[in-house]
Backbone as a chain_set.jsonl record, in Angstrom:
{"seq": "MSKQTVELLEAFEALPDEERRVFTVEVLRRAVPYDSGPMEDEELARAADDLFAVLDAEESVRS", "coords": {"N": [[-65.771, -85.589, 39.668], [-65.798, -89.112, 39.443], [-65.349, -91.305, 36.305], [-66.636, -93.648, 36.704], [-68.551, -92.931, 38.676], [-70.138, -91.103, 37.34], [-71.102, -92.904, 35.185], [-72.668, -94.829, 36.864], [-74.678, -92.982, 37.879], [-75.845, -92.327, 35.42], [-76.731, -94.801, 34.672], [-78.572, -95.247, 36.776], [-80.53, -93.143, 36.305], [-81.727, -94.096, 34.019], [-83.246, -96.214, 35.073], [-86.757, -97.54, 35.828], [-89.174, -95.748, 37.683], [-90.01, -97.113, 40.138], [-87.853, -99.051, 40.497], [-85.801, -97.183, 40.746], [-86.353, -96.139, 43.196], [-86.254, -98.372, 44.875], [-83.464, -99.059, 44.563], [-82.411, -96.825, 45.645], [-83.111, -96.629, 48.368], [-81.653, -98.851, 49.259], [-79.139, -98.116, 48.664], [-78.867, -95.807, 50.574], [-79.39, -97.201, 52.891], [-77.05, -98.775, 53.208], [-75.082, -96.771, 53.259], [-72.296, -95.276, 54.832], [-72.462, -93.746, 58.036], [-72.421, -90.211, 57.618], [-71.377, -87.045, 58.342], [-71.855, -84.077, 57.201], [-71.275, -81.676, 57.988], [-72.117, -78.416, 58.997], [-74.823, -76.757, 56.862], [-74.967, -74.325, 54.425], [-77.172, -71.392, 53.966], [-78.016, -71.089, 51.554], [-77.621, -73.604, 50.334], [-79.389, -75.085, 51.628], [-81.772, -73.769, 50.734], [-81.717, -74.34, 48.113], [-81.903, -77.127, 47.987], [-84.296, -77.45, 49.13], [-85.926, -76.322, 47.102], [-85.482, -78.042, 45.054], [-86.466, -80.526, 46.139], [-89.278, -79.758, 46.409], [-89.845, -79.413, 43.731], [-89.578, -81.826, 42.632], [-91.588, -83.126, 44.096], [-93.907, -81.735, 43.493], [-93.883, -82.462, 40.752], [-94.362, -85.159, 40.821], [-96.927, -84.993, 42.02], [-98.523, -83.902, 39.948], [-98.361, -85.866, 37.987], [-99.959, -87.96, 39.284], [-102.38, -86.617, 39.262]], "CA": [[-66.47, -86.877, 39.602], [-65.018, -90.067, 38.431], [-66.145, -91.789, 35.165], [-67.487, -94.589, 37.108], [-69.826, -92.412, 39.157], [-71.006, -90.664, 36.077], [-71.83, -94.023, 34.7], [-73.523, -95.245, 37.703], [-75.747, -91.987, 37.711], [-76.628, -92.334, 34.065], [-77.485, -96.018, 34.708], [-79.558, -94.899, 37.712], [-81.499, -92.354, 35.63], [-82.458, -94.998, 33.222], [-84.115, -97.096, 35.778], [-87.867, -97.251, 35.925], [-89.19, -95.053, 38.975], [-89.945, -98.161, 41.274], [-86.543, -99.486, 40.668], [-84.943, -96.106, 41.287], [-86.716, -96.007, 44.685], [-85.732, -99.524, 45.474], [-82.087, -98.653, 44.525], [-82.035, -95.448, 46.409], [-83.312, -97.104, 49.708], [-80.595, -99.855, 49.283], [-77.621, -97.314, 48.755], [-78.832, -95.058, 51.852], [-79.242, -98.416, 53.98], [-75.615, -99.232, 53.163], [-74.136, -95.693, 53.409], [-71.765, -95.243, 56.047], [-72.984, -92.399, 58.564], [-71.549, -89.059, 57.193], [-71.679, -85.705, 58.899], [-71.212, -83.171, 56.093], [-70.977, -80.408, 58.744], [-73.328, -77.372, 58.748], [-75.074, -76.406, 55.461], [-75.168, -72.928, 54.222], [-78.539, -71.23, 53.688], [-78.325, -71.149, 50.082], [-77.824, -74.999, 50.0], [-80.864, -75.539, 52.135], [-82.883, -73.367, 50.144], [-81.731, -74.961, 46.785], [-82.324, -78.508, 48.412], [-85.628, -77.462, 49.448], [-86.314, -76.046, 46.001], [-85.522, -79.213, 44.222], [-87.402, -81.483, 46.638], [-90.606, -79.387, 46.021], [-90.097, -79.437, 42.264], [-90.043, -83.326, 42.401], [-93.041, -83.506, 44.765], [-94.958, -81.152, 42.468], [-93.928, -83.173, 39.273], [-95.162, -86.464, 41.233], [-98.401, -84.842, 42.134], [-98.847, -83.848, 38.715], [-98.647, -87.022, 37.238], [-100.95, -88.444, 39.843], [-103.701, -85.908, 39.062]], "C": [[-65.924, -87.924, 38.924], [-66.114, -90.624, 37.271], [-66.993, -92.816, 35.742], [-68.81, -94.314, 37.754], [-70.579, -91.874, 38.276], [-71.731, -91.849, 35.45], [-72.973, -94.631, 35.569], [-74.924, -94.268, 37.776], [-76.512, -92.224, 36.577], [-77.486, -93.757, 34.184], [-78.666, -95.991, 35.563], [-80.843, -94.283, 37.133], [-82.185, -93.25, 34.618], [-83.326, -95.992, 33.598], [-85.724, -96.697, 35.598], [-88.181, -96.584, 37.554], [-89.226, -95.985, 40.053], [-88.498, -98.663, 41.45], [-85.497, -98.314, 41.082], [-85.338, -95.799, 42.814], [-86.175, -97.031, 45.351], [-84.067, -99.27, 45.757], [-81.55, -97.549, 45.559], [-82.11, -95.866, 48.068], [-82.169, -97.984, 50.047], [-79.095, -99.039, 49.372], [-77.764, -96.583, 50.2], [-78.786, -95.976, 53.013], [-77.743, -98.742, 54.134], [-74.52, -98.214, 53.33], [-73.487, -95.558, 54.813], [-72.158, -93.841, 56.669], [-72.044, -91.322, 58.077], [-72.166, -87.897, 57.734], [-70.961, -84.828, 57.966], [-70.939, -81.719, 56.824], [-72.466, -79.419, 58.395], [-73.556, -76.891, 57.259], [-75.214, -74.861, 55.373], [-76.712, -72.684, 53.83], [-79.002, -71.58, 52.264], [-78.462, -72.652, 49.655], [-79.065, -75.422, 50.48], [-81.895, -75.269, 51.215], [-83.009, -73.961, 48.587], [-82.237, -76.36, 46.965], [-83.881, -78.594, 48.523], [-86.529, -77.163, 47.995], [-86.558, -77.177, 45.006], [-86.427, -80.18, 44.7], [-88.823, -81.04, 46.303], [-91.011, -79.49, 44.599], [-90.42, -80.988, 41.972], [-91.462, -83.821, 43.004], [-94.073, -82.864, 43.772], [-95.189, -81.909, 41.192], [-94.74, -84.585, 39.731], [-96.62, -86.104, 41.36], [-99.124, -84.533, 40.897], [-99.242, -85.137, 37.781], [-99.658, -87.952, 37.769], [-102.322, -87.887, 39.541], [-104.275, -86.18, 37.661]], "O": [[-65.541, -87.713, 37.774], [-67.334, -90.456, 37.289], [-68.131, -92.897, 35.28], [-69.844, -94.969, 37.625], [-71.783, -92.119, 38.347], [-72.935, -91.748, 35.214], [-74.069, -94.903, 35.081], [-76.055, -94.752, 37.734], [-77.736, -92.33, 36.657], [-78.671, -93.842, 33.864], [-79.687, -96.592, 35.23], [-81.971, -94.721, 37.358], [-83.38, -93.01, 34.445], [-84.055, -96.599, 32.814], [-85.962, -95.547, 35.229], [-87.472, -96.917, 38.503], [-88.47, -95.732, 40.991], [-88.014, -98.66, 42.581], [-84.465, -98.578, 41.699], [-84.539, -95.204, 43.537], [-85.594, -96.781, 46.408], [-83.531, -99.282, 46.865], [-80.453, -97.52, 46.115], [-81.276, -95.466, 48.88], [-81.699, -97.852, 51.176], [-78.145, -99.389, 50.072], [-76.835, -96.736, 50.993], [-78.215, -95.626, 54.046], [-77.304, -98.966, 55.262], [-73.338, -98.513, 53.5], [-74.154, -95.729, 55.833], [-72.19, -92.853, 55.936], [-70.839, -91.569, 58.144], [-73.38, -87.723, 57.624], [-69.734, -84.78, 57.887], [-70.435, -80.774, 56.218], [-73.482, -79.693, 57.756], [-72.597, -76.657, 56.524], [-75.601, -74.248, 56.367], [-77.418, -73.613, 53.436], [-80.026, -72.164, 51.909], [-79.26, -72.978, 48.777], [-79.797, -76.107, 49.766], [-82.744, -76.086, 50.859], [-84.067, -74.049, 47.964], [-83.0, -76.793, 46.102], [-84.577, -79.53, 48.129], [-87.629, -77.682, 47.806], [-87.555, -77.28, 44.292], [-87.181, -80.726, 43.895], [-89.592, -81.918, 45.913], [-92.177, -79.623, 44.228], [-91.333, -81.349, 41.229], [-92.225, -84.659, 42.525], [-95.003, -83.533, 43.321], [-96.277, -82.035, 40.631], [-95.653, -85.026, 39.034], [-97.479, -86.831, 40.859], [-100.299, -84.886, 40.789], [-100.226, -85.275, 37.054], [-100.244, -88.706, 36.992], [-103.315, -88.615, 39.564], [-105.349, -85.68, 37.326]]}, "num_chains": 1, "name": "protein.A"}
């Protein structure tokens, strides 16, 4: 990962939640269609675990 990418990610992490959401929408809207090919089961399971952890954290904040 390049130094510029690391700096962008660090700046992204420093944004308030709403700005991170807006930024993410814009990045995805502008991204070139990309086919990463088939994912391994381990990758899918890790992605699902990460997603559920984020959703659980958001739910905890709202409760």
